[in-house]
Every structure is written in C-alpha cells, then in structure tokens.
C-alpha positions in Angstrom: -0.2 0.4 0.0 2.0 3.3 -1.0 1.9 6.2 0.7 -0.4 8.2 -2.0 -2.8 5.3 -1.1 -3.4 6.3 1.9 -3.1 8.3 4.3 0.4 9.0 6.5 -1.7 8.4 9.7 -2.5 4.8 8.5 0.6 4.1 6.9 2.4 4.7 9.9 0.0 3.0 12.0 0.5 -0.5 9.8 4.5 0.1 10.3 3.9 0.4 14.5 2.3 -2.6 14.8 3.8 -4.6 12.1 6.8 -4.0 13.5 5.4 -5.1 17.2 4.4 -8.3 15.8 8.4 -8.8 14.4 6.0 -8.8 10.8 7.2 -6.3 7.9 5.1 -4.2 6.7 5.7 -2.1 2.9 5.7 1.2 2.0 4.5 0.5 -1.6 5.2 2.3 -4.5 6.5 5.7 -3.8 9.5 6.1 -1.3 9.1 7.1 3.0 9.6 10.1 5.0 13.5 9.8 5.9 11.8 11.0 9.5 10.2 7.7 10.2 13.8 6.0 10.3 14.2 7.5 13.5 12.5 5.6 16.3 9.6 7.8 18.4 9.7 8.7 22.3 8.0 5.4 23.1 10.7 2.7 21.7 8.1 1.8 18.6 9.5 1.9 14.6 7.0 3.8 12.2 9.6 2.6 9.5 8.9 0.3 7.0 10.6 -2.6 7.1 10.1 -3.4 3.3 10.7 -0.8 1.2 9.4 -1.3 -2.2 11.6 0.0 -5.7 8.8 0.1 -8.4 9.3 0.9 -11.7 8.5 4.9 -11.4 11.5 4.6 -8.9 10.0 7.8 -6.9 11.6 8.5 -3.6 14.2 5.5 -4.2 17.3 7.1 -2.3 20.3 5.5 -1.1 19.2 6.5 2.6 15.9 5.0 1.5 17.6 1.8 0.7 20.2 1.1 3.4 16.8 1.6 5.7 15.3 -1.8 5.0 15.1 -5.2 5.9 14.1 -6.3 2.5 13.8 -4.8 -0.7 11.6 -5.6 -3.2 11.3 -5.5 -6.7 7.7 -5.5 -7.5 7.2 -6.2 -11.3 4.4 -7.0 -11.5 0.7 -6.3 -8.9 -2.3 -8.5 -9.3 -5.1 -5.8 -9.4 -3.3 -4.0 -12.6 -0.8 -6.6 -14.1 1.3 -5.0 -17.2 0.1 -1.0 -16.1 2.3 1.5 -14.1 0.8 3.6 -11.9 -0.5 7.0 -12.2 -1.0 9.5 -9.1 -3.4 12.9 -10.3 -1.6 16.0 -9.2 -4.2 17.1 -6.4 -3.3 13.9 -4.5 0.3 15.4 -4.4 0.8 17.1 -1.2 3.7 19.4 -0.1 4.5 15.5 2.2 3.7 13.8 -0.8 6.0 15.8 -3.3 8.8 15.4 -0.7 8.9 12.1 -0.4 8.9 11.7 -4.1 11.4 14.2 -4.3 9.2 15.9 -7.3 6.8 19.1 -7.4 3.1 19.4 -5.5 0.3 19.5 -7.7 1.8 17.5 -10.3 0.5 14.5 -11.8 3.3 11.6 -11.7 3.1 8.5 -13.6 4.7 5.4 -13.9 6.0 3.4 -16.8 4.0 0.3 -17.5 7.8 -1.4 -17.4 11.5 -1.5 -15.3 13.3 0.4 -18.2 16.5 -1.4 -16.4 14.5 -4.9 -16.7 14.3 -6.5 -20.3 15.3 -9.7 -19.3 16.1 -12.1 -16.6 19.4 -11.2 -16.9 18.0 -7.2 -16.3 16.9 -8.5 -13.4 19.4 -10.5 -12.1 21.6 -6.9 -12.7 18.6 -4.8 -10.3 18.8 -7.4 -7.5 22.9 -7.2 -8.2 22.1 -3.2 -7.4 20.5 -3.5 -4.4 22.0 -6.2 -2.5 25.1 -4.0 -2.9 23.0 -1.2 -1.7 22.1 -2.7 1.1 24.4 -6.0 1.5 22.1 -6.5 4.8 18.6 -6.4 2.8 16.9 -9.4 1.4 15.7 -9.3 -2.2 11.9 -9.7 -2.8 10.4 -10.3 -6.7 6.9 -9.5 -6.8 5.6 -10.9 -9.3 1.4 -11.5 -10.6 -0.6 -14.9 -10.9 -1.3 -15.9 -14.2 -0.7 -18.9 -16.4 3.0 -19.5 -17.0 4.5 -17.2 -14.1 6.3 -20.9 -12.6 8.8 -20.6 -15.7 9.3 -16.2 -15.1 9.6 -17.6 -11.2 12.2 -19.9 -12.0 14.2 -17.5 -13.5 13.7 -15.2 -10.8 15.4 -17.2 -8.6 18.0 -17.8 -11.3 18.4 -14.4 -11.5 19.3 -14.7 -7.2 16.5 -13.4 -5.6 16.0 -14.4 -2.8 11.9 -13.8 -2.2 9.1 -14.0 -5.3 5.8 -12.8 -4.0 2.8 -13.8 -6.1 -0.3 -11.2 -6.0 -3.2 -12.7 -6.6 -5.8 -10.8 -8.6 -8.9 -9.8 -5.7 -7.3 -7.4 -3.7 -5.9 -3.9 -3.8 -8.2 -2.9 -6.3 -9.8 0.4 -4.0 -7.6 3.2 -6.7 -7.7 0.8 -9.6 -9.6 2.6 -12.6 -11.9 0.5 -13.9 -10.4 -0.9 -16.8 -7.8 -1.9 -14.6 -10.6 -3.9 -12.0 -11.9 -5.6 -15.3 -8.6 -7.4 -16.4 -7.3 -7.6 -12.6 -4.5 -11.0 -12.3 -5.9 -14.8 -11.2 -6.8 -15.8 -7.7 -3.4 -15.9 -5.9 -4.0 -19.9 -5.6 -3.8 -20.4 -9.1 -0.2 -18.8 -9.7 0.8 -20.6 -6.4 0.9 -23.6 -7.0 2.1 -23.8 -10.8 5.1 -21.6 -8.9 5.8 -24.2 -6.7 5.0 -27.2 -8.6 7.6 -25.4 -11.4 10.1 -24.8 -8.7 10.1 -28.2 -6.9 10.4 -29.6 -10.5 13.3 -27.8 -11.2 15.4 -28.2 -8.3 15.1 -24.5 -7.2 12.6 -24.4 -4.2 15.1 -25.1 -1.6 16.5 -21.4 -3.0 13.6 -18.7 -2.5 11.1 -18.3 -0.3 7.5 -17.3 -1.7 4.9 -14.9 -0.7 1.5 -14.6 -1.7 -1.6 -12.2 -1.0 -4.6 -11.4 -2.3 -7.7 -10.6 0.0 -6.3 -13.2 2.6 -8.3 -12.6 5.8 -8.2 -15.5 7.9 -6.2 -18.2 9.5 -7.5 -21.1 7.5 -6.4 -18.9 4.2 -2.7 -19.5 5.3 -3.1 -22.7 6.0 -4.4 -23.0 2.5 -1.5 -21.1 0.6 1.2 -22.9 3.4 -0.3 -26.0 1.5 0.1 -24.5 -2.6 3.6 -23.7 -0.9 3.8 -20.4 0.8 6.3 -20.0 3.6 5.4 -16.0 4.2 1.9 -14.8 3.5 0.7 -10.9 2.3 -2.1 -9.0 4.0 -3.3 -5.7 2.8 -7.3 -4.7 2.1 -7.8 -6.9 5.9 -5.5 -4.2 7.5 -6.8 -0.9 6.4 -10.7 -2.6 7.2 -9.8 -3.3 10.7 -8.1 0.0 11.0 -12.0 1.8 9.8 -12.1 1.8 6.2 -15.7 0.9 4.6 -14.9 0.2 1.5 -15.3 3.5 -0.6 -13.5 2.2 -3.2 -13.1 6.2 -4.0 -9.6 6.3 -2.9 -8.3 8.0 -6.9 -11.0 11.0 -5.0 -9.1 11.7 -2.7 -12.2 12.0 0.2 -11.5 9.4 2.3 -14.1 9.4 5.1 -13.3 7.9 7.2 -9.2 9.5 6.8 -7.8 6.0 5.2 -7.1 7.0 2.0 -6.4 10.4 1.6 -3.8 12.9 1.9 -6.4 15.6 2.5 -5.8 17.2 6.2 -8.8 17.5 7.3 -10.1 14.6 6.4 -7.3 12.2 7.1 -8.4 14.2 11.3 -11.1 11.5 11.1 -8.5 8.8 10.8 -9.4 6.6 13.9 -6.9 3.5 13.5 -4.6 2.4 16.3 -1.8 -0.5 15.9 -3.2 -2.4 19.0 -6.1 -2.6 16.3 -3.6 -4.8 13.9 -2.1 -7.3 16.6 -5.6 -8.2 17.9 -7.1 -8.9 14.7 -3.3 -11.0 13.5 -3.8 -12.7 17.1 -6.9 -14.0 16.5 -5.6 -14.4 12.5 -2.9 -17.0 14.7 -4.9 -19.0 16.6 -7.0 -20.3 13.9 -3.4 -21.2 12.1 -2.6 -23.1 14.7 -6.1 -24.5 15.1 -5.8 -25.9 11.8 -3.0 -26.7 12.5 -3.3 -28.9 15.6 -6.1 -30.7 14.2 -4.1 -32.6 11.3 -0.6 -33.1 13.7 1.3 -30.5 12.5 3.9 -28.8 14.7 5.8 -25.6 13.0 4.0 -23.7 9.5 7.6 -25.2 7.9 6.0 -29.2 8.2 2.9 -27.7 6.2 4.7 -26.9 3.4 3.5 -28.1 -0.4 1.1 -31.0 1.9 -2.0 -30.7 -1.4 -2.6 -34.3 0.3 -4.5 -32.1 3.3 -6.3 -30.2 0.7 -9.8 -31.3 -1.3 -12.6 -29.7 -3.2 -15.7 -29.1 -0.6 -18.5 -31.3 -2.8 -21.3 -29.5 -1.0 -21.2 -26.7 -1.6 -20.3 -27.0 -5.3 -22.3 -25.2 -7.9 -23.3 -27.7 -10.2 -21.1 -26.4 -12.9 -18.1 -25.8 -10.4 -18.7 -29.8 -10.0 -17.2 -29.8 -13.5 -13.8 -28.0 -13.1 -11.0 -29.7 -12.7 -8.6 -29.8 -9.5 -6.3 -31.9 -10.2 -3.2 -29.3 -11.5 -3.7 -27.5 -8.7 -3.6 -30.0 -5.7 -0.2 -31.9 -7.7 2.5 -33.0 -5.6 6.1 -33.2 -7.2 7.8 -35.9 -6.5 11.2 -35.3 -5.2 14.6 -36.7 -5.0 16.3 -37.5 -1.6 18.0 -34.2 -0.5 16.1 -32.0 -2.0 13.7 -29.6 -0.2 9.8 -28.4 -0.9 10.9 -25.4 1.3 13.3 -22.7 1.7 16.7 -24.1 2.8 19.4 -22.5 1.6 20.6 -18.2 1.0 21.6 -17.1 -1.9 25.3 -16.5 -3.4 25.0 -12.6 -4.6 28.2 -12.4 -6.0 29.4 -9.5 -3.6 32.5 -10.5 -1.6 35.1 -8.8 -4.0 33.6 -6.2 -6.1 35.6 -3.7 -6.6 33.8 -1.3 -4.2 35.6 -3.3 -0.9 38.6 -1.4 -2.3 37.1 1.7 -2.5 35.4 1.4 1.2 38.7 0.8 2.2 40.9 3.5 0.6 37.3 5.9 1.7 37.9 4.7 5.8 39.4 8.4 6.7 36.4 9.9 4.4 33.5 7.6 6.5 34.2 8.2 9.6 35.8 11.8 10.4 34.0 13.2 7.1 37.9 14.0 5.8 38.6 14.5 1.8 40.1 11.7 0.0 40.9 10.8 -3.9 41.3 7.3 -5.0 42.5 6.4 -8.7 42.2 3.5 -9.9 41.1 1.0 -13.1 38.5 -0.4 -14.4 36.6 -3.4 -16.5 33.1 -4.5 -17.3 33.6 -7.2 -14.9 33.4 -3.9 -12.5 29.5 -3.9 -12.0 27.3 -1.5 -10.0 30.5 0.4 -8.9 29.6 2.8 -6.7 26.2 1.8 -4.7 27.7 -0.1 -1.3 30.3 2.8 -0.6 27.1 5.0 -0.8 25.2 2.8 1.2 28.4 3.0 3.7 27.9 7.1 3.7 24.1 6.8 4.3 24.3 4.3 7.3 27.1 7.1 9.2 25.5 10.5 7.2 22.3 9.8 6.5 20.7 12.0 3.8 22.6 14.5 4.1 25.8 12.7 2.9 29.1 14.1 2.7 30.6 17.7 2.1 30.7 18.1 -2.2 33.7 15.7 -3.0 34.6 15.0 -0.2 35.3 11.5 -1.7 36.8 11.6 -5.7 37.5 8.3 -7.5 39.1 8.4 -10.9 38.9 5.8 -13.3 40.1 5.0 -16.2 38.8 1.8 -18.6 35.6 0.6 -19.8 33.1 0.1 -16.4 30.2 -2.2 -16.6 27.1 -1.7 -15.8 25.1 0.8 -13.5 28.2 2.8 -12.5 26.9 5.2 -10.5 24.7 3.8 -9.6 22.7 5.3 -6.2 25.9 7.7 -5.8 25.7 10.1 -2.2 25.7 13.1 -1.8 29.6 14.2 -1.0 30.6 11.7 -4.0 32.2 12.0 -6.9 32.9 9.7 -9.8 35.2 10.9 -12.9 35.6 7.9 -15.3 38.5 8.4 -18.5 36.8 5.7 -20.9 33.2 4.8 -21.8 30.4 2.3 -20.1 27.6 0.2 -20.7 24.0 0.9 -19.5 22.6 2.0 -16.2 25.1 4.9 -15.1 24.1 6.7 -12.8 20.8 5.0 -11.9 18.6 6.6 -8.8 21.7 8.5 -7.8 21.1 10.7 -4.9 23.3 13.4 -4.4 26.7 12.6 -6.3 28.7 13.9 -8.8 29.6 11.6 -12.2 31.7 13.0 -15.3 32.5 10.7 -17.8 35.6 11.7 -21.2 36.9 9.7 -23.5 40.1 8.0 -23.1 42.5 10.8 -24.0 44.0 8.7 -25.8 41.0 8.6 -29.6 40.8 9.9 -31.6 37.2 10.1 -32.6 34.9 13.0 -31.5 32.8 13.0 -29.0 29.5 14.6 -29.7 29.2 11.9 -32.4 29.5 9.0 -30.5 27.9 7.1 -28.1 30.1 6.9 -24.7 27.2 5.7 -22.1 24.5 3.2 -22.7 20.9 2.8 -22.3 18.7 3.7 -19.7 21.2 6.2 -17.4 20.5 8.6 -15.1 17.0 6.4 -14.1 15.2 7.7 -11.3 18.1 9.8 -10.6 16.9 11.8 -7.7 19.6 14.6 -7.0 23.1 15.6 -7.8 25.0 16.6 -11.2 26.6 14.7 -14.6 28.5 15.6 -17.2 29.1 13.2 -20.1 31.5 14.0 -22.8 29.4 11.8 -26.1 26.4 10.7 -26.7 23.8 8.7 -24.9 22.0 5.4 -25.4 18.1 5.3 -25.3 16.0 6.3 -22.3 18.2 8.7 -20.6 17.0 10.6 -17.7 13.8 8.6 -17.7 12.0 10.0 -14.6 14.2 11.7 -13.0 13.5 13.7 -10.4 16.3 16.2 -9.8 19.5 15.9 -11.6 21.0 18.3 -13.4 23.1 17.1 -16.6 25.1 17.8 -19.7 24.6 15.6 -22.3 26.0 15.6 -26.2 23.1 13.9 -27.6 20.6 11.5 -26.8 19.3 8.4 -28.6 15.2 7.9 -28.5 13.0 8.4 -25.5 15.3 10.9 -23.3 13.6 12.6 -20.5 10.7 10.3 -20.7 8.5 10.6 -17.5 10.7 13.2 -16.4 9.2 15.0 -13.2 11.9 17.2 -11.9 15.4 18.9 -12.8 17.3 20.1 -15.8 18.4 18.7 -18.8 20.8 20.4 -21.0 21.8 18.4 -24.9 24.3 19.9 -26.5 23.3 17.3 -30.1 20.6 15.9 -31.8 18.3 13.5 -30.3 16.3 10.7 -31.1 12.6 10.4 -31.6 9.7 10.4 -29.2 11.7 12.7 -26.9 9.6 14.1 -23.3 7.0 11.4 -23.4 5.2 11.5 -19.9 7.5 13.9 -19.5 5.2 16.0 -16.1 8.0 18.1 -14.5 11.6 19.2 -15.1 13.1 21.3 -17.7 15.0 20.6 -20.3 16.7 22.4 -23.5 18.2 21.3 -26.6 20.2 22.7 -29.3 18.6 22.4 -32.0 21.3 22.9 -34.6 18.7 21.0 -37.7 16.0 22.3 -37.0 14.3 19.3 -37.1 14.0 18.8 -33.5 10.4 20.3 -33.4 9.7 16.4 -35.2 11.1 14.3 -32.8 9.5 15.6 -29.7 6.3 14.1 -28.2 3.7 17.1 -28.1 1.2 15.3 -25.6 2.6 16.7 -21.8 4.9 19.6 -23.5 5.6 22.2 -25.5 8.8 24.4 -26.9 9.4 27.7 -26.1 12.1 30.5 -25.7 14.6 30.9 -23.3 13.8 33.4 -20.9 16.9 35.8 -18.5 16.5 32.6 -16.2 17.0 29.7 -18.1 19.7 31.2 -20.3 21.2 31.6 -16.8 21.2 27.9 -15.5 22.5 27.0 -20.0 25.4 29.3 -19.4 25.7 27.8 -16.3 25.5 24.0 -16.8 27.9 24.5 -20.4 30.3 25.7 -18.6 30.7 23.4 -15.2 30.7 20.2 -18.9 34.0 22.4 -20.2 35.5 22.4 -16.5 35.2 18.9 -16.2 35.4 17.6 -19.3 37.3 20.0 -21.5 34.3 19.4 -24.1 35.0 21.1 -27.9 31.4 21.4 -27.8 31.1 23.4 -24.5 34.0 25.9 -26.1 32.8 26.1 -29.1 29.1 27.2 -27.8 30.6 29.2 -25.3 33.0 31.4 -27.3 29.9 32.9 -28.6 27.0 31.8 -26.6 24.9 34.5 -27.8 25.1 33.2 -31.1 24.5 29.7 -30.2 22.4 30.3 -27.5 19.4 31.7 -30.6 19.6 27.5 -31.8 18.3 26.1 -28.1 14.6 25.4 -27.4 13.1 25.0 -24.2 10.9 21.8 -23.5 8.9 22.6 -20.9 5.0 20.3 -19.6 2.5 22.4 -19.6 1.1 21.3 -16.3 3.9 22.3 -14.5 4.6 25.3 -16.0 1.0 25.7 -14.4 2.0 25.1 -11.1 5.4 27.7 -11.1 3.7 30.6 -12.5 0.9 29.8 -9.2 3.9 29.9 -7.2 4.6 33.0 -8.4 2.0 35.0 -7.9 1.6 33.7 -4.7 4.4 34.4 -2.8 4.1 37.3 -4.9 1.0 37.9 -3.1 2.6 36.2 0.0 0.2 33.6 0.6 2.5 31.1 0.7 6.5 30.4 1.0 7.7 27.6 -0.8 10.2 26.9 -2.6 10.1 24.6 -6.0 10.1 20.5 -5.6 
C-alpha cells in the first residue's frame, strides 16, 4: 500500500503494528519519509521494514534503501498486471512531493515496465544493484498470478532473488481505474501452485522463499496458502478494514470519509485506527491457524509447505457447474529426489564478496569516519558492475540523507566500466571516468556527481559517438552529471532532480521526467519528453528538426528567458570545466549565437504550477520552493 494511496497516519499505524509483531510492513511505491527511520519516544518504530522499488523509482534514494530489512522489486501487481501507476496532481500534497522528490500538484506517472528490466539477466542486474547498496537486506521480487508465472519465477530464482511474491488479482483494486479492475490477475491459488510446482520440479525451491497475497483474511487462508507452497503471507485490504476502511472505492478522488485513503489534512483527522487493532486482528488469525495445524497433527509451519494431500474440494458447497472443474493440477504434488527440499533451506550467493567497492571503501575510511577528503585512482573493467553503490550505502549509514560535503570522496577511473556505474551515488562522492560505460549509469543517483569523457588517446568526435549505454540516470534523485559524448536510449527517464549535460541522446530521452534540468548539446532521437510532467530540458536544435522528434502530448516548446540562459550557461561552463568538451568550448566562445538555437522543453502542468507559485509568493500567500 503506497504512501499516496493511503494516508500518512494509516501508513505509520500499520508500520508500528507490524514492527511490534515482528512482521513487516511495505512502503509500496512512493518512498518513505526519512523521519520515520528514527524510533519514536516510546521506543516504537514507524519504519516500514520492506522498501519497494517500482517502475517509477519515486523516492528510491540511497538512504531509503539502506534503511530496510527487505528490498522488493515490484514487477507487477494483481490488481493491474502490466500497467504502471498514476497519482493525479490533486493528490500530490507537499509531503508526498517531498517524499517522492517531485513538485506539489504535478501528476506522477509510473512507466508500465521497469526500463532497466527487459530480460531475466536485467532483473539479475537490478537484484545485484540492490544487494550492493544494502548487503544485509533480503531481495524479493513481486510477480502477478497468471498462466506461465512458474517459468518466470524459475528465472527469478536463478537471478538470485531471496524471495518471490505471487500477487493475486482479488486485492488492491480500491484506487485502480475500472479498466484495470476488469482485467485483474488470476486468484493467488493458481499462480502460487504453479510457481511452487515449477520450482520443485527444477530443484530451485530450496533457494528461494515464496509469499502470496490477494485478499487473504483468515487463518484458513494462510493454511491453504501454505499447503499450496507459500512460506509467507501478505495482508492488505483486511488490515485497512481493521483500521476503519468502509470500502467506499473512491480512493483516487482524495475524499475518503474515514481518513484512510486521503492526503487531505482535514479528512485525515477522521482516521481512528490504532496499532493495537492490527495486533489483535493478527492474534486471531494466528490462533485459527494453530487450531487448523493442531487438527492435522502439524507442529511447525514448515511441515505444512506444499502438503496438498491435506486439501480436497468441498463437494457440498460447489455448484453444478463448479463440480465439473478439474482441480487436480492445482493439487498436484511433484515427486522429489532424496535430498531435495520443498521449502527454502539455502541462502542465495549474490557474488558481492570480491567487488571493486570493497577496495574503494577501504581507501575511503578517512572520509567515512571523519568526513575528511579522499582521492582514489584506479582502473576499471566491464566486469566491475554497480561500482559506487556499496560505497554510497556506507556513506548513508553514517551520514544519512545529507551525505558528505561535495567532493569529499573523489574517485578517478580509467577503462570500460560495467553496468550500473555510479548507481545510487550518494552526496559527497564524485566519480570521474576516462573511458566509456555500459547501461544504467547513475541509476537513482542521490546527490553524487558523475563526470565521463573519452580516453585522452582517442581520436573520435565525442559528440557523434555513444559513450554511455541505455537507460542512464533512471530514477535520478539529485546530483550532477557531465557526459562528453552521446547517450543511448531513455536518457534520464523518470529524473526527479538531476542536473545533467550530454552531447546527444537516443530515443525516448527524458521520458516520464518530473524534475531537474537537462542540457542536450546535440541531436536527440524520436519521442523525446514522452510522459514528461516536470523539470525542464534545454535542447540545442542545430538542424531545426527537433520539432519532429519530441512528444507533444504533455510538453510545449518555448524560447529561453534570462533565467534559462543563465542556467544553460552555468551548466555548459561546468561541462567544459570537468570534461574539456570541444563542443562546450565552441558554444561558450560565442554564447549569444548558439543560444539562439536552443529550445526549452516545458511540461504544461509544471509550468502552470510554477506560475501559480510565483503569483502566490508575490501576494505573500505562501512561501515554498520548487521541487
């Protein structure tokens, strides 16, 4: 249940209850207020143990990731499989905008897919990324109950996920559009059964835990789920009912009468739920489960996993049509070889024992302990993946959201960097690379600085050649990036606040962007700014063809004003300072001439919000900064 779907009070109440039970609450998509990472005066914790990483990457900062016991990659959910999410502007309150690092009042759109996951290998890379930034956290993957999910789950297990969640189609539809509700996933029983059987048949079940959710309410539901193969169980709607939800089913309108699913401060005051209500509810669920286990002669839940011989259809309550349904495949129990297990008994090997970051952390001890400057110079190869994530995690563990002063840790690399170079790079860390990189550079960068330029011995023109791969700076939170060369496809997709200069981009640049400032000194591919609801891009239109390459649905092209010219000048100057770019040097030599060729890509909704704020500030109605 994301912060945005339900109120701040409901979210914190659920977290406090689950933490007191030794269970886990889930942030859902949308981040979490860092204030909740600190324990309350009475010792309670309102921190959600599970931090979700969804396609929008809203609020997925380094600090968010290190303050978790589990990191969950949401591939799909039962209520709307194959779809992204959308939080309308009227529900994006000041606190949500702050938590998601966006702008109050601006609509937030999550892409349908994760744009860094197009294969099991890509998923394995994201699992590796997350395990690097928080080595102590369990990594889980959320899938939807559908035909063939068992095969997908087998790939996920091979990608080194620690837990797989099979989400049923019967829950979580309160805030979904009607089109989604009519095309929800299958019941959790079908997907769970297929997944458990597939993993057992391929000797993968011992490597991964299984969880399921989708309108689970009772101890009986838990018992059936365990017999079909689950070790863990997710409750959502039932918990909201316990807290006072009356199922009005207009969560998306922000006018929940009982204060459960609203960001309206007046309505939220009506929320009357307490952690004790949830604790009491789960006490009854557990008691019913224990009674069922006792009636079967089972002492431990592990002994119940996959025991479908305890299940049979109740002929007395089935209709004539239902009696004809063959349930044998759901209740099938695969034969196992001696030594094989039907529940999780092993830990995944994530391969993080000999990574480059361990050397960087060792070299940067002065900075990590006393915030004193450190300079590290080293070579890098494409086998060095996710460089910077573990180092950034260490920074946030000590210094939190604020990180370190600028350039406290300076790392200069030479060579070809592997995937996810500079992922989650924390404030105070600067990565300078002489060479080139693969995909996912600067993924979810959180205040760090990345500088990339070609090998000084190279002869090619940087502004005509790709130097960084696809889906770079995906979900960037804040920081700076200066790239002397061309980026691949989906540059700065879902950027929240990064300042970046690049010398050309492929297709779908700045897609779903919600904040930040981007300067493109060369050609762009097609479909630039699709779904872009915030932030500003400045594009050099040297061939006068940019108007045919951008997506007109949510943005308009404008000429630059004085503030824009100052911003572009400053960023290009920085670009030349850090990369010695010939293109930047030429533009700065006759700035007025080249500035005439720049166009400003301005989101319509974002412009309206900024203009309203300027008017309010002029009238002294409100004092608020641009998100």
